[in-house]
Residue, then its C-alpha position, 0 to 999 in steps of 0.5 A: m500500500d505504501t509503495k502504491s501511495k508513493s507511486i501516485k504522489p508524483a501524479l497528484a502533485f503534478l495534477a495539483f500544480v497544473v489545475g492550480i495554475s490554470l484556475l489562478i490564470y482564469s480567475g485573474v483574467a475574469w477579475t481583470y475583465l470585470s474590473i476593466n469593463i464593469s461600469p460603476a452603475t453595474r457595480a452599484s446594482v450588484m451591491d443593491v442585492f445585499q442591502s436590507d433596506y430597499q430604499q438604500t439601493s441605487t435601483f430604488r433611487s433610479q426608479i423614484g427619479g424615473n417616476l418623478y420625471s414621468l409625473l412631471n412630463y405627464a403634467i406638461y404633456a398630458e394635453d398632447g396625449y402623454v400616457g406616462l402616468l403611474n399606476e393608480e392601483d399601486t398604493n405602495l407608491l403614493y403620488r400627488v401632482e399640482k400645477n399652480g396650486q391646482q391638483l392635476t392627479a393623485n392616488t391618495e387623499a393624504a396631503l403629502n406636503g411634509p414628513d408629518t403628513l405621511p400615512e401609516g406604513y410609509n417612511f419615504l417622501l419626495i417633494w418637487d416644489g418647482t425649483k428643487v427636490s426635498i427628500w425625507k426618510d424615516g423623518q430625516a432630511v436627505d442630502v439630495y444635491g451634495d455639492g450642487f452640481f449634477q454628476g451624471v450617473e454617479v449622483d445618488w439621486y437622478v432628479p431635476g433641480y437648477q442647483n445640480s444641473a449644468t443646463p436649465e431644466d424645462p421652464a414648465y417644471a417651475d409651475l409644478t409641485v409633485s409629491l411621492a411617498a414610498a411604503a416601508k415594506p411594499v405589499n403584493l398588489s398585483a398591479g403591474y411592476g412596482l416597488y413590491e416587484m422591485v424588492q422581489d427582483l432584488a431578492e432573486n438577484r441576490t441568489v444569482v449574485i451570491w452564486l456568481l461570487w462563489l464562482l469568482l471566489v472559489p476557483p482562485a481559492a482552490g487554485a491557490a490551495l492546489l498550488i500550495w499543495s504542489i509546493v509542499w509536495h515539491k519533491h514529488k512534483v520533481r519526480a513527475d517532472q523527471a518522468i515527463a522529461w524521460f518521456t520527452g527525452h525519447i522524442w527526436l529533436e527534429v520533432k520538438l523543433l517542428l512542434l515549436v512552429p504550431l506553438a508560436f501560432l498558438w501563442v499569437l492566438a492566445a494573445s489575440c484572444t486576451l487583447n480582444l477580451f480586455f479592449n473590445n469587451f467581447f468574450g466570443d467563443p469560450l473554447r477560443y480561450l482554451t488556447v491560453p492554458l494550452a499554449l502555457w502547458w505546451s511551453y512548460f513541457h518544452i522548458n521542462d525538457l530543456r531543463y532535464n535533457f539539455g545535455q542529451l538533446h543531440t543524443h535523440s536526433f535523427c541527424t545525430a543518429c545518421a552521423r553516428l551511423l556514418g561515424r561507425q562506418e568510418m571507424r571500419w576504415s583506416v585513417g588514410a581512407r577516412m581522410d581520403k573520403r572526406s577530401v572527395l566529399q569536400f570536392v563533391l560539395c563544391i560541384p553545385f557551386f561550379l554548376y551554378c557559376a557555369l549557368q551564369l556564363p550566358l548572363l555574364k556574356q550579356y552584361f560584360g561581353f564575350l571576352m569576360m565570359v571566356l576569361l571567367a570560364v578559363a578561371g573556373v576550369g583552372l580552379i577545378a584543375a587545381q582542386v583535382w591536383l590538390l585532391r591527388k596530393n592529399r590522397q598520397t599524404t593520407a596513404d603515407m599517414d596509414k603507413l606511419i600509423t602502422r609503424i607507430q602500432a608496430v613499435g618494438s617489432d622488426d616490421q618497418i614500412p618505409l616511406p617515400e623520400d618525397s613523403d610529407l611525413r618522412a621527417a615524422a617517421e625518422g623522428l619516430d625511429q629515433m624516439e623508439n631507439k632512445l626508449k629501448a635503450a632507456l628501458s633496457q637500462q632501467i630494467k637492468s638497474e631494477k633487476l640489480k637492485l632487487e637481486l641485491i636486496t634479495n641476496v643480502s636478506h637471504d645472507l643475513k638470515t643465517p647469521l641472525t638465526s645464530i645470533i638469536s640462538y646464542t643470545e637465547l642460550l646466554r639468557q638461560e645462564e644463571d651465574l651472570p651478573a644482573h647488568a650482564k643479563d640486561y645487556i643480553l636482553v637488549l641484544y636479544q630484542k635488537a636481534l629479533r627486531l633486525q630479524t623482523m626487518v630482514l624478513d619484511v625486506f625479503d617479502v617486499s623484494k619477492a613481491a616486487t619481482g613477482n615471486l611471491p606465492v599467492n593461493l587465492r581461494p574463497l574465504d570469509f572476510a568477516k571471519l578473518l577479521r575476527q580471528t585477527l582481533a582474537d590473535l592480537d587481543e594480548d597486544i590490544q589489552a597492553s596498548g590501553l586502546s579501545i577497539r570498536p569492531a563493526l563486522p556483519e554477522e553473515p559471511v562476506w565471501i571474497l577471493a584472497d590468500g588467507d595468510r597474506l590477508y591475515r598479515v595485512f590486517q596484522n600490520l594495519i592493527g599493529n600500526a594503529l596500536k603503535y601510533s594511536l593517541a593514548g586512551s583513544r579508540v580504533y575502529l574496524t568496520l566491514i561494509t558491502q556495497d556495489g558488489r565489493a567488500e571494504a574493510t576500514v581501520q581508523n585511528t587518531s594519530r598520536d603525532e601530527l601527520p605530515y602532509g603530502v606523504d605516501f605512507t605506503e612507500r618503502f621505509v616511509r614513517g610517520d615518526q621521522s625521529r625513528t624512535d618507535g622501533g618501526s621499520g617503515l615497511g608495514l604499510s608497504i607490505a600491506r599494500t603489496f600483499t593486498e594488490a597481490c591478492n587482486g584487492s585495492f589498498a588506500i590510505r587517507t588522512q584528515a588532520d590527525l585521523f588516519t584511515a586505511s581501506v582494503s577492498f575486494s570484489l565479492t564472489d559467489a564461490r564457496p570453499e570446498p567442504e573438507v572430506e573426512a579421512 
């Protein structure tokens, strides 16, 4: 189940990223469109649906202003057949119209000449007195004109009045008095469209506007949440990007380049749709606007491919595949043949140019005359002849190049391929002969010197073993004498210890010399690396206890099988652990670890040096010691023997130092072979 969730998380993270960005883009376009193209009057109408008092809405103010103008125009133009009078049955809106003090029409008996004259249930009164409008709501006067200048649709009340008009009103309005009273809570009178129907429309529009706001607010919120989710799961999205890049990486480069052409047209169409939306106030076909996210994500796949596959774009290319095929074909030819064919190809590629020039000769004759045409034709023939001559010379040089390469490959043999005297590579061949002779002489001298040095070391080591054995034997006999004085016994003990040290050094030198000459016998067989390390620690337990150091082994319980010589490898770790016990800081710890990784087993010995380690010293060289004072009794051959024996067993040996931390590593390849079971007699 956990594996399945891990496999689906990259897909979910990438899907959240795509959907989140797309929702934010569409939400941004929608909000920008609304902010640019929605008029203030429309925004005011939208806000009306959230007013609890319908008399506070711009819709009510607009309708009251329209009713006032209808009554005024009726009073003026009634004789001309004007029929804009309000519905008398709609008592949610009471009105009274007078002209020069004479009542023209009314749908109420109330005087409606002040807020105190309003009938019960009515809280709004508008009075036009011939010069201006006065309004009372809930007994309080309302500021109608503000700064005294008419501001178009931006004013609260669209009513007549010289104080707020840039141009005079109809002079006939001056003789009229109009009163309008609105009910606080309109009731259903079924008398056509009135205040009650307006309140119902506001309630219905409130539901529509709320849904529209949800549609405008939920997508950006969801887009932001999905984008944050993809950011939190960034590592999973990276895995999805890498999976997509792996897929796109197998598409030929030529196909990707061809896909950039429709992508460019797609971006042009997306830009056109966006500009049309903002500047022409026209949505058009909604499917056209899918070009915006389509162009965006198409570009994203190209950018993601460049991000992860930029260095390998040429590897998945038809042209590159053809070039590789041609290259593999060329590798079957000799160097001279390759150079020869390239020269021929160069000449062939020039043929179209020569043909084009030949086709232009009649045109040259027309403009420059026959003589110029002949001169250019002769020049062209001469150029072609020169190309042919150079091609022949290059073919001769490439043939000599093949011979020279053959001689280089045959260095050290008696096969000598002579070059012609006039060859361009004659000097190079002679220099090669001289270099070969000098190398042979130097190599012969070096081999002779190394052989003499190794023979000397071997003979001296062998000659020293016999007298040393006698010295150690007689010293041992002297140590057994009981009548010797105490100071003589001390002298004999020192002599015995120094003889043993000298014997160890001679044996080490003898082993190193045998390994250097290739005479070191090695018996490779399967052995348990971990078991060998445990045995080495057990054999050195007495020395470990005497050193005062702590050994921290970290060895696997299961067998670790390698191919090696057990005796030689035992000597390697005997030297490494002994070196750590001898040179470690007092009271410190020595770490012995064995790990398996990538088909190899690596054993590491780490310790903290007692003395400062010199920088840039190869401790595996012969007679190289960390203690330059030579007071510790070491011979400087322990690490050299460890490296030599390890390499003789086909292993790898390495020394690393960091400040006072000394690390020795021994590595072998794991093997599937197992030791043969012992047969009981």
